[in-house]
N, C-alpha and C positions, 0 to 999 in steps of 0.2 A: 460614531461619537456623538453625544448630545451637545447641545449648545454650551452647556456649562462645562463639559469636558474640554471643549475646544478653547473656551476662555481661560480655564485653569492652565491648560498647556501653554497658551500664549503668555500668561502671567509668569509661569515658571521659567519659560525660555528667557524672558527679559531679566528676571531677577537673578538668573544664573550668571549674568554679566554685570549688572549694576548691583553690587552687593550691599545688603543692609538698608535699602531704600524702598521698602514696600509701599509706604504711603505715596511717594512720588510716582512709582510705577502704576499704582491704582488710579491716581488722578489722571495720568496720561491715557490709560485705557478707557476711563470714563469718557474723556473727550473724544477719543477714537470712536467709541460706540455711539456717541451722541452727534457725530458729524461735526465736531468743533475743532478749532485750532488751538494750539498750545504755545504759551510763551514761557520758556524755561529761563528763569532769571536767577543767577548766582554768580559768585566769584569764579575766576578761571580755575580749571583743574579738578572740579568736583564730580564730573561725569555727565555733563549736559549732552555732549556730542555722542558719548558712548551709549546713552539711553536712546537717543534718536536712531543711531545705527542699529541697535539691537532690535528696535521695533521694525525697521525696514527689512532686516534679515529674517525676522520671525514671520513676516507676512509676504506672500508671493505677489508683490506689487512692484511696479516701476518706481525707481527712487532716484532723486537727484539732490545734489548739495550745492548751495549757492553761498560763496564766501563774500560777504558784503564789505566793501571798502569805501573810503571817502570819494574816490574817483569813479565809482561804479555808476552807470547810467541806467534809466529805466529799460531801455532796449536791450541791455545786457541781461536782463531778467526775463522780459516778455518775449523778445524776439525782434527780428528786423526784416524788412522787405529788401530783397536784392534783385538786381536786374539780371534776367536770364537772356543772354544774347541769342541763344539758339531758338528761344520761343518769342523773342521780341517783346517780353513783358516782365513785370515785376512778380516775384513769387515770395511768399512769407516763409521765413526760416524760424521755426519755433525756438524759444529760449528754454532755459533750464526749469522754468516754472511748469512746463508741460511734463508733469510726472504725477503719479498718484500719491506718493509721500515725498514731501519736499522739506529738506533741512535748510533753513535760512540761518546761516551761522553769523553771530554777532550783528544782529539786525540794527542795533544802535551805533554801529560804527560808520554807517553811511548817512547821506544827507536826507532830510525830510522829503525831498522831491523823489528820490529813489524809493524811499520807504513807502510813499503813497502809491507807487506803481503796483503794490501788492493788494490794494484795497478791493478793486473789482474782482480780482482772482479769489480773494478770501471770502468775500460777501456773496458773489454770484456763481462761483466755480466756473468762471469764463474769463477770456481775454479778448479785448476789442483792439484791433489794429487795422489801419488803412480801410476803415469803414466796414470791416468784417468782424464777426464774432466767432471765437473759437472755443468750444467747451473744454473743460478740464475734468479728468476723472470720468465716471466715478470708480472707486472712492477718491476723494481728494482731501489731503490734509496737510497743513503747514505746521511744522514745528520750528519755532524760531528761538534761538538762544540770544541772551544779551547779558552783558556785564553790568554791575551797578553803575549808576550815573556818575559817581564820584571818580571813576576811572578816567584817565586822560584820553581825550580823542573820542568821546562818546556824545551822542545827541539825544535829546529827549524824544521819545515817541509821541506823535500827536495823539490827542485824546480819541479821535475818530479811528486811529489805527489800533490803539489799545482796546477799544470796544469790540473789535473784530475777533479778539482772542477769547474763546470761551472760558479758559482757565489759565491762571498763572501758577506755575510750579516752581517751588524753591527746593532744591535737593539738599543743600546743607552739608556740613562736614560729616564724615563717618565717625563712629565711635572707635576707640583704640583697638578693640578686637577685630572689627571689620577692616580697619585700615591695615592691620597686620596681614589679613588674608589678601587684601589688594596688593600689598608689596610682594607677596609670594606668588600670585597668580597672574597679575596684569601685565608685567613687563613683556611677556611673550605674546600677549593678546590672542592666545590660542582659542580661548572660549568664544570670543567675538567672531573670530575667523571661521570657527566650526559650527556656528549656529545654523540650523536648518529651518526653513519655513514650516510653520505648523498650521497656517491658515492660508487659503487662496483668497484672491480678491472677491470671488463670487461668494464664498463663505462669509467674509466680512460684511458684504452688502446685505446678506441674509440676516446676520446678527443685528445690523443697524436697523432693519425693518422690524425685527422683534422688539427693539427698544420702544417703538411706537405703540406696541400692544400692552406695555406694562401699565397696570392700573395706578392712577393717581387719585386719591380720595380728595373730596371737596375740602376737608379740614386742612390738607397739605397745600392745596391751592391758596386758601385763605392765609395760611402761614407765610407763603411766599409774598402774597400781596401786602401783608402786614410789615414784612422786612423791607420791602420796596418803599412803602409809605413812610416808614420811620426814617429812611435816609432822605426822603424828600422834605420831611419836616425839620430835619436837623438844622440848627442855626450855625453849626460849624462847618458844614459842607457847602461848597459853592454850587454843586449840581448833584441831584439825587440819581438813583438808579433808573435806567431806561427800561422800556418793555423788552428790549433785547436781553437785558440782564434777567428779567423775570423768566423769559423763555429758556434761557441757558440754565437757570436753577432747576426748572421743571424737567428739562431733557436730561440734565446731569443726574437728577434723582432717579429717573427711569433707568438710565444706563448703569448707575451704581447698583440698583436692584437686580438687573439682569446679570451683572458681573458677580453678584453674590448668590445667584441661583434662585432669586425670587421673582414672582410675577406681579408684585405690587411694591410701590415705593413706601418708605417710612419717613417720618419727620426727621429722624436721625440722619438720613441721606442728605436732606437739605441742609441741616445744621452743620454737618461735617464738612460739606463742600462749599458752603456759601462764602467763607472768607477768600478762598482761592478763586472763586468765580467773580466776586464783587469788588474786592479791595482795589484792584488795579483800575477800575472804572470810576473811582471817586477821586475828588480833589478838595482838599481843605481850603477854606477861604484865606487862611494865612499860610499860603504855600511857601515853605522854606526849603532849605537844601535837603531836608529829610521828609519832604512832602509825601512820598510814597509810603514811608514807614508810618507817618502820622495818620494818613488815611486808612491804613490797615489797622492800626490800633483803635481808631475811632470807630471803624465798622464793627470790630469785635465788641466794643462797648455797646453799640446799638443793638447788635444781635442778642446780647444778654438781656435786653429790656423787653424783647418780644416773646410772649409766652409760647411755649412749645406745645402743640396739641398732643393729647394722649392717644 
């Protein structure tokens, strides 16, 4: 099978479970290929956990799920050192973060202290404990779900935590016809239970390497820089986009091109993915209860003012 055949098989496998959400599946696969992490944000019950489990089943990688709660401690995620009386020394017991694909369920249900325990793992693919460093993966990917902030018992994610997510995906409600199919097929959950892996970890790593070879024209690089500069000049934003956001846009454009079977990125790849990559990194000066929605709308306005290269 060619690289494109493998990617289309992976896409078809996930879409067979998450019905009618091709755009959400595409965005998650882009992040997977670009070695990024994903924040799945939406109301409960629209398929965030199903999407994550479908990815884990479709790839032959180690998988773990962490259910975040207000009383969870950082050591519950990273691991803890315990005394081994037979050896007369402490030994480190890895936590659930030590997997290749990690589902962090309801990340905004836990305290900022515990949320911050994920920072080093997401940024460096490693965990430091008791003066020692333990590598994670490869591959290593965090897919975190969160409910909207207005739900009771949720905490705001710190800006530095949000910046570690390459892309924020919103699944949304299904249309009437798709929801009918869900009613007929999902109660038994047989599709998810019967999913077989279509990619090995080694094949995924090879595809991630191929992303780096996708050509990005100078005009596209200038387009990305213009988008970033426009956010930094905006009088309505407290902070503009960082170089991490620039890198995320370029890597995502490369990954999108590979996913579509191309060896070169297009301006449309950047334009299509930019809102999902950038909006959650921005904050309006007049941050209100709908601050996230306001930042998203403002970024889309800014994006429309930047000329798209031909």
